[in-house]
C-alpha positions as CSV (number, residue, x, y, z in Angstrom):
1,X,-9.3,-0.3,26.3
2,X,-12.4,-2.4,26.3
3,X,-12.4,-5.7,28.1
4,X,-14.6,-8.8,27.8
5,X,-16.8,-7.4,30.5
6,X,-17.6,-4.4,28.4
7,X,-18.5,-6.0,25.1
8,X,-19.8,-9.3,23.8
9,X,-17.1,-9.3,21.1
10,X,-14.0,-11.3,21.7
11,X,-11.3,-8.7,21.1
12,X,-7.7,-9.1,20.2
13,X,-5.3,-6.1,20.2
14,X,-2.2,-6.4,18.0
15,X,0.8,-4.0,18.4
16,X,3.7,-4.6,16.1
17,X,6.8,-3.0,14.7
18,X,8.1,-2.1,11.2
19,X,4.8,-1.2,9.7
20,X,6.3,1.5,7.4
21,X,9.4,-0.2,6.1
22,X,10.3,-3.1,3.8
23,X,7.6,-5.8,3.9
24,X,10.0,-8.6,5.0
25,X,10.5,-6.7,8.3
26,X,6.8,-6.4,9.2
27,X,5.9,-7.4,12.7
28,X,2.5,-8.5,11.6
29,X,3.9,-10.7,8.9
30,X,6.2,-12.2,11.4
31,X,3.3,-12.9,13.7
32,X,1.3,-14.5,10.9
33,X,4.3,-16.7,9.9
34,X,5.2,-17.8,13.4
35,X,2.0,-17.7,15.4
36,X,-0.8,-17.4,12.9
37,X,-3.0,-19.6,15.0
38,X,-3.5,-16.6,17.4
39,X,-5.5,-14.6,14.9
40,X,-6.5,-16.8,11.9
41,X,-10.0,-17.5,13.4
42,X,-10.8,-13.8,13.6
43,X,-14.0,-12.6,11.8
44,X,-13.0,-9.0,11.2
45,X,-10.1,-6.6,11.5
46,X,-9.8,-2.8,12.0
47,X,-6.4,-1.2,11.0
48,X,-5.9,2.1,12.9
49,X,-4.6,3.8,9.8
50,X,-5.0,7.6,9.3
51,X,-8.3,7.9,7.4
52,X,-9.5,11.3,8.6
53,X,-12.1,9.5,10.8
54,X,-14.0,7.6,8.0
55,X,-13.9,4.0,6.9
56,X,-11.5,3.3,4.0
57,X,-12.0,-0.1,2.4
58,X,-9.3,-2.4,1.1
59,X,-6.1,-0.9,-0.3
60,X,-4.1,-0.5,-3.5
61,X,-1.4,-3.0,-4.0
62,X,2.2,-1.8,-4.4
63,X,5.3,-3.0,-6.0
64,X,8.8,-1.6,-6.5
65,X,11.2,-2.6,-9.2
66,X,14.3,-1.4,-11.0
67,X,14.4,-0.9,-14.7
68,X,18.1,-1.8,-15.5
69,X,20.2,-1.0,-18.6
70,X,23.7,-2.1,-19.6
71,X,26.1,-0.2,-21.7
72,X,29.8,0.0,-22.5
73,X,32.2,2.3,-20.5
74,X,34.4,4.7,-22.4
75,X,36.1,8.0,-21.9
76,X,33.6,10.8,-22.6
77,X,36.1,12.4,-25.0
78,X,35.8,9.3,-27.1
79,X,32.1,8.6,-26.4
80,X,31.6,6.8,-29.7
81,X,33.6,3.9,-28.4
82,X,31.1,3.3,-25.6
83,X,27.4,2.7,-25.1
84,X,25.6,5.1,-22.7
85,X,23.4,3.1,-20.3
86,X,21.7,6.3,-19.0
87,X,20.6,7.3,-22.5
88,X,19.2,3.8,-22.9
89,X,16.7,4.6,-20.2
90,X,15.1,7.4,-22.3
91,X,12.3,5.2,-23.8
92,X,11.4,4.0,-20.3
93,X,11.2,7.5,-19.1
94,X,9.1,8.5,-22.1
95,X,6.8,5.6,-21.3
96,X,6.3,6.9,-17.8
97,X,5.8,10.5,-18.9
98,X,3.0,9.4,-21.3
99,X,1.5,6.8,-19.0
100,X,-2.2,7.4,-18.2
101,X,-3.0,6.0,-14.7
102,X,-6.4,4.5,-14.4
103,X,-9.2,5.0,-11.8
104,X,-10.8,1.6,-11.3
105,X,-14.1,0.9,-9.5
106,X,-14.1,-2.1,-7.2
107,X,-17.2,-3.0,-5.3
108,X,-18.4,0.6,-5.4
109,X,-15.1,2.3,-4.5
110,X,-12.9,4.1,-7.0
111,X,-9.2,3.3,-6.6
112,X,-6.7,5.6,-8.3
113,X,-3.6,3.9,-9.7
114,X,-0.1,5.4,-10.2
115,X,3.1,4.4,-12.0
116,X,6.1,6.6,-11.1
117,X,9.8,6.8,-11.2
118,X,11.0,7.4,-7.6
119,X,14.8,7.2,-8.0
120,X,17.3,7.1,-10.8
121,X,21.0,6.2,-10.7
122,X,24.0,5.6,-13.0
123,X,27.5,6.8,-13.8
124,X,30.8,6.8,-11.9
125,X,32.6,10.0,-13.0
126,X,32.2,13.2,-15.0
127,X,34.4,11.9,-17.8
128,X,33.2,8.3,-18.2
129,X,30.3,7.0,-20.3
130,X,28.2,5.0,-17.9
131,X,28.0,1.2,-18.5
132,X,25.0,0.7,-16.1
133,X,22.0,2.6,-15.0
134,X,18.8,1.9,-13.0
135,X,15.5,3.6,-12.6
136,X,13.5,2.7,-9.4
137,X,9.8,2.6,-10.2
138,X,6.8,2.3,-7.9
139,X,3.4,0.9,-9.2
140,X,0.3,1.4,-7.1
141,X,-2.5,-0.9,-8.5
142,X,-6.2,-1.3,-7.8
143,X,-7.6,-4.4,-6.1
144,X,-9.1,-5.6,-9.4
145,X,-5.7,-7.2,-10.0
146,X,-3.7,-9.9,-8.3
147,X,0.1,-9.7,-8.1
148,X,0.7,-11.8,-11.3
149,X,-1.6,-9.5,-13.3
150,X,0.1,-6.4,-11.9
151,X,3.5,-7.8,-12.8
152,X,2.3,-8.7,-16.3
153,X,1.1,-5.1,-16.8
154,X,4.5,-3.4,-15.9
155,X,6.3,-6.0,-18.0
156,X,4.1,-4.8,-20.9
157,X,4.8,-1.1,-20.2
158,X,8.6,-1.7,-20.1
159,X,8.8,-4.4,-22.8
160,X,12.4,-5.2,-23.7
161,X,13.8,-3.9,-20.4
162,X,15.3,-5.9,-17.6
163,X,13.1,-5.6,-14.5
164,X,14.4,-6.4,-11.0
165,X,11.5,-6.6,-8.5
166,X,12.4,-5.8,-4.9
167,X,8.9,-5.5,-3.3
168,X,5.6,-7.1,-4.1
169,X,2.6,-6.5,-1.9
170,X,-0.9,-7.5,-3.0
171,X,-3.9,-5.3,-3.0
172,X,-7.0,-5.9,-0.9
173,X,-10.6,-5.7,-1.9
174,X,-12.9,-3.3,0.1
175,X,-14.2,-5.9,2.5
176,X,-17.4,-3.9,3.3
177,X,-19.9,-6.7,2.5
178,X,-19.8,-8.3,6.0
179,X,-22.2,-7.7,8.8
180,X,-19.4,-6.4,11.1
181,X,-18.3,-4.0,8.4
182,X,-21.8,-2.7,7.9
183,X,-22.3,-2.2,11.6
184,X,-19.0,-0.2,11.9
185,X,-20.0,1.9,8.9
186,X,-23.3,2.7,10.6
187,X,-21.5,3.6,13.8
188,X,-19.1,5.9,12.0
189,X,-21.9,7.5,10.0
190,X,-19.9,8.5,6.9
191,X,-19.7,7.2,3.4
192,X,-16.8,4.7,3.0
193,X,-13.8,5.7,0.8
194,X,-11.1,3.7,-0.9
195,X,-7.6,3.4,0.6
196,X,-5.1,4.6,-2.0
197,X,-2.0,3.6,-0.1
198,X,-1.0,0.1,0.8
199,X,-1.9,-1.1,4.3
200,X,-1.9,-4.3,6.4
201,X,-5.5,-5.0,5.5
202,X,-3.9,-6.8,2.6
203,X,-2.1,-9.2,5.0
204,X,-5.3,-9.9,6.8
205,X,-7.2,-10.4,3.6
206,X,-4.6,-12.9,2.4
207,X,-5.4,-15.1,5.4
208,X,-9.1,-14.8,5.0
209,X,-9.8,-12.0,7.5
210,X,-11.9,-9.1,6.1
211,X,-10.6,-5.8,7.4
212,X,-11.0,-2.1,7.0
213,X,-8.9,1.0,7.7
214,X,-10.2,3.4,10.3
215,X,-8.4,6.0,12.4
216,X,-7.6,9.6,13.2
217,X,-5.3,11.7,11.0
218,X,-5.4,13.0,7.5
219,X,-3.4,10.7,5.1
220,X,-2.9,13.7,2.8
221,X,-0.5,15.1,5.5
222,X,1.5,11.8,5.8
223,X,5.3,12.4,5.4
224,X,4.9,16.1,5.3
225,X,6.3,18.8,7.6
226,X,2.8,19.5,8.9
227,X,1.9,15.8,9.7
228,X,-0.2,15.8,12.9
229,X,-3.3,14.4,14.5
230,X,-5.8,16.6,16.3
231,X,-7.0,15.7,19.8
232,X,-10.6,16.2,18.8
233,X,-10.3,13.6,16.0
234,X,-8.6,11.1,18.4
235,X,-11.5,11.4,20.8
236,X,-14.2,11.2,18.0
237,X,-12.6,8.0,16.6
238,X,-12.4,6.5,20.0
239,X,-16.0,7.3,20.6
240,X,-17.1,5.8,17.3
241,X,-15.2,2.5,18.0
242,X,-16.5,2.3,21.5
243,X,-20.1,2.9,20.3
244,X,-19.7,0.2,17.7
245,X,-18.2,-2.4,20.1
246,X,-20.9,-1.7,22.7
247,X,-23.8,-1.7,20.2
248,X,-24.7,-5.4,20.4
249,X,-24.8,-5.3,24.2
250,X,-26.9,-2.1,24.1
251,X,-29.4,-3.9,21.8
252,X,-29.5,-6.9,24.1
């Protein structure tokens, strides 16, 4: 850990809980809500996200919602007396199957979007026509859109359906156009890439702090059986950060 004696930067380290779960539990969000004055004057942030040792700018936004349908329960032997809520999801599933996710360039980085069903539920028994069903959908959207625009887009895709939003997290633009970002990119020595997943750079961006993702570990291995971080990548990322933080003093 660098101290004020090692670098001319005024460093603040933030360690927080619940980074990978529902947004309302986030420790960083709680810090911003309750003690935002501790960090709101920051000029730049680095999120130690797995980026395979390169800079990843900004992040896609994410939202989760349920597409809900209502029907009329009946005995399956007399199905004509009911209305099947699961069958009513068929057009919504067809819309997802035919959906063409876009790749959108934002400030020189190409962000890939995605709209996918992640869960589906409905029915109470093997001989009952279901009177309710729900499809859980996740939309990952590029930082060319704000939350209102992203919500409007999914409402258009699922026009006529009841949508129940359970998580709304804004995207963040790349944030690579500041002197501090430029100097970090130079220290790392690799071409910056987009961050496809959602990260807390979005929370910092919302309060006016430009931030990037940088850290060891391959994000393609996240949530897989082979998820790991190599020691060599840990040491390389540490060396890059240290070189960057000491660069101003070396130049002096």
